[in-house]
MARDREN-740307 format. One line per 5 residues: number of its first residue (from 1); their letters; for each residue y negated, z, x negated of N, C-alpha, C. Coordinates in steps of 0.001 Angstrom, whole numbers, m for minus. Atoms other than C-alpha are relative to their C-alpha. Last residue first. Layout:
<sites>
NUM> a> Y:Z:X:Y:Z:X:Y:Z:X ~ ...
</sites>
This chain:
<sites>
111> sssdd> 329:m1473:408:33160:22830:21347:1399:850:1089 ~ m1910:m285:1137:34093:18982:20801:m39:1651:m97 ~ m1135:466:m567:32365:18237:24491:1041:m121:m1103 ~ m900:m1074:m1017:29555:20432:24443:1712:m766:8 ~ 231:m1430:395:28415:19268:20837:401:795:1497
106> yaelv> m1603:m3:1329:29214:15417:21711:120:1575:m918 ~ m1399:405:m510:26574:15752:25039:982:192:m921 ~ m254:m747:m874:23616:17124:23103:1495:281:584 ~ m350:m831:m214:24067:14379:21054:m152:1707:75 ~ m971:665:776:23476:12196:23372:1123:1078:m1131
101> rntav> m490:m27:m1039:20364:14065:25031:2176:m403:m541 ~ m683:m2366:m551:19153:14298:21963:913:641:571 ~ m332:294:1109:19143:10267:21078:714:1715:282 ~ m526:794:m83:17931:9816:24904:618:285:m1079 ~ 127:m457:m1586:14507:12012:24156:1957:m168:251
96> ddvaa> m544:m656:574:13982:10578:20848:364:756:642 ~ m1376:384:1046:14426:7051:21838:299:1370:m608 ~ m962:m384:m749:12107:8578:24723:740:108:m826 ~ m554:m1398:m274:9587:9772:21937:1447:m330:1201 ~ m608:m1698:996:9870:6242:20035:319:1032:605
91> srrma> m1040:535:460:9291:4311:23477:283:610:m965 ~ m1043:m709:m1393:6047:6360:24611:1543:m319:m599 ~ m105:m1408:560:4894:5692:20598:368:551:1269 ~ m1096:m409:720:5450:2128:21164:m2:1425:m600 ~ m1350:404:m1035:3869:1779:24939:912:480:m1570
86> everw> m671:m1916:m1194:1027:4261:23330:1439:m991:180 ~ m270:m1172:850:409:1218:20040:74:1318:1557 ~ m584:117:782:779:m1949:22441:600:1305:m1245 ~ m1198:m19:m1187:m1827:m283:24702:1684:m103:m582 ~ m185:m1324:m38:m3793:m34:21613:699:736:1155
81> grias> m810:m892:951:m3178:m3453:20888:m43:1511:254 ~ m1033:518:95:m4331:m4769:24191:890:536:m1239 ~ m121:m762:m982:m7880:m2581:24118:2152:m871:154 ~ 28:m1698:398:m8460:m3984:21091:922:696:905 ~ m1156:249:1471:m7446:m8016:21453:189:1685:248
76> nclwg> m1785:86:m208:m9629:m7055:24537:1326:m364:m322 ~ m394:m1709:m568:m12362:m5588:22622:949:m60:1215 ~ m455:m909:1430:m12116:m8819:20096:69:1542:699 ~ m1687:m418:513:m12639:m11063:23163:650:1308:m1328 ~ m1059:m697:m743:m15229:m9814:24479:1857:248:m352
71> waklc> m202:m1375:388:m17316:m9659:20550:1061:187:1789 ~ m684:160:1829:m16345:m13759:20007:239:1661:795 ~ m1330:168:661:m17572:m14322:23525:430:439:m468 ~ m511:m394:m1353:m21044:m12144:23802:1749:m201:301 ~ m931:m894:403:m22200:m13655:20006:629:641:1230
66> anfek> m748:987:743:m24833:m16593:20735:1431:985:64 ~ m518:1212:m840:m26083:m14510:23811:1099:m382:m887 ~ m444:m288:m637:m26759:m10413:21699:974:m1381:695 ~ m1238:m590:258:m28054:m12521:19050:1585:245:910 ~ m1203:1484:668:m30373:m14347:20696:1018:280:m509
61> pgtqm> m384:910:m831:m31265:m11233:22370:1145:m1245:534 ~ 903:806:m531:m31550:m9120:19763:888:m673:1094 ~ 1432:m72:1011:m30556:m6714:16976:m581:m843:1276 ~ 1600:m211:m338:m28562:m5187:19791:m559:229:m981 ~ 118:558:m1547:m25678:m7876:19366:m1413:377:85
56> hgwlm> 1240:1688:193:m25618:m7070:15634:m224:m569:545 ~ 1591:103:553:m24353:m3795:16491:m531:m1127:m177 ~ 1323:m518:m1705:m21911:m5315:19288:m1438:410:m914 ~ 818:1524:m437:m20703:m7204:15838:5:608:1447 ~ 941:732:1004:m19514:m4039:13806:m1341:m1160:437
51> esaas> 1018:m894:745:m18010:m2263:16480:m1039:m556:m190 ~ 1029:m275:m1470:m16095:m4958:17729:m848:596:0 ~ 1193:1098:m57:m15005:m5452:14057:m601:m549:1221 ~ 635:m1384:1159:m13422:m914:14090:m1656:m1783:91 ~ 809:m1087:m777:m11709:m2117:17404:m1822:240:m1280
46> lrvaq> 1108:810:m1090:m10521:m5256:16049:m464:613:199 ~ 750:1102:577:m9162:m3420:12616:m524:m979:1162 ~ 264:m72:283:m7326:m501:14557:m1621:m762:m1155 ~ 491:m111:m1443:m5679:m2546:17332:m1224:806:m1562 ~ 1025:1351:m513:m4728:m4272:13902:m875:413:995
41> rkvqg> 1211:850:1261:m3870:m1296:11915:m394:m942:549 ~ 1559:m402:m320:m2181:m174:14938:m1433:318:m1303 ~ 500:m228:m1465:739:m2583:15231:m1511:939:m8 ~ 275:753:m736:1701:m2333:12117:m1052:m306:546 ~ 318:207:1167:2230:760:11414:m753:m604:222
36> apgda> 786:m89:m746:4232:212:14771:m1286:631:m708 ~ 482:537:m959:6169:m1999:13199:m1509:846:193 ~ m670:m231:m1012:7134:579:10058:m575:m1298:1192 ~ 248:m921:m1172:5065:2114:7802:618:m162:1663 ~ 746:m1526:m228:6355:1915:4751:m235:901:1041
31> eladl> m912:m1373:503:8543:m983:5077:m836:1202:m365 ~ m627:m123:m894:5313:m3203:7082:1837:987:m397 ~ m33:m781:m923:3216:m2198:4610:699:138:904 ~ m92:m896:m121:5364:m3702:2358:m461:821:474 ~ m1994:m404:318:5821:m6825:3923:m163:1729:m775
26> vdnqi> m536:201:m1950:2228:m7379:4564:1086:1156:m137 ~ 768:m1494:m329:1276:m6318:546:432:134:1559 ~ m1118:m650:710:4231:m9372:m373:m795:1734:753 ~ m936:m34:m1195:2269:m11277:2698:756:491:m1043 ~ m102:m424:m1249:m982:m10731:538:1243:41:1009
21> myldl> 427:m1736:705:263:m11636:m2615:150:628:1393 ~ m813:m896:853:1659:m14784:m1665:m52:1557:0 ~ m427:m353:m963:m1259:m15948:551:1365:637:m255 ~ 281:m929:m1136:m3233:m15628:m2158:889:670:1103 ~ m123:m1615:611:m994:m17043:m4474:m561:891:603
16> ypsvr> m1887:m501:m712:m586:m20153:m1912:187:1135:m98 ~ m324:m375:m1032:m4651:m20417:m2133:1505:569:1574 ~ m538:906:m957:m4970:m20491:m5383:83:468:1960 ~ m963:606:1472:m6099:m18573:m8488:79:m1523:904 ~ m311:925:m386:m9040:m16200:m6446:442:m959:m1256
11> mragc> m24:1466:408:m9149:m13482:m8304:m142:m924:506 ~ m834:972:1287:m8744:m9986:m6832:m609:m1301:189 ~ 550:432:1335:m11097:m8440:m5099:408:m173:m1045 ~ 771:674:m631:m9439:m8580:m1122:m1835:m641:m917 ~ m491:1351:m142:m6250:m7605:m1988:m1621:56:350
6> iamrg> 935:575:464:m7520:m4235:m3542:m170:m1603:198 ~ 892:407:304:m6591:m2228:m776:m977:m135:m534 ~ 836:288:m656:m3681:m3543:m21:m1667:89:m98 ~ 120:1238:m270:m2256:m2673:m3441:m866:m1188:1184 ~ 1235:291:974:m2135:204:m2864:m744:m953:m103
1> m> 1193:m142:m352:33:228:m380:m1489:m367:m582
</sites>
């Protein structure tokens, strides 16, 4: 994950090498955090981008009108991302409950 923090500061050698290196960073993060971690990361990025764009939109009516569609897309994408994060969290909690029930049933039957 340390490489991910500096990937933007890397020297640009070629688009293919950059893609390969960033792909490896993503795979490292996926292995470390799992799919839920990746979904959360993207939801955070979308939320941050929408907040940054909102700040820019407040500088004037021209900027507001020019960015409204992009801001709406970012907001809706962030909301969908957060819904997915919550669904994955709930699914993991249900899996834990189901696993515990199976283990309890096994313990009861083996006594």
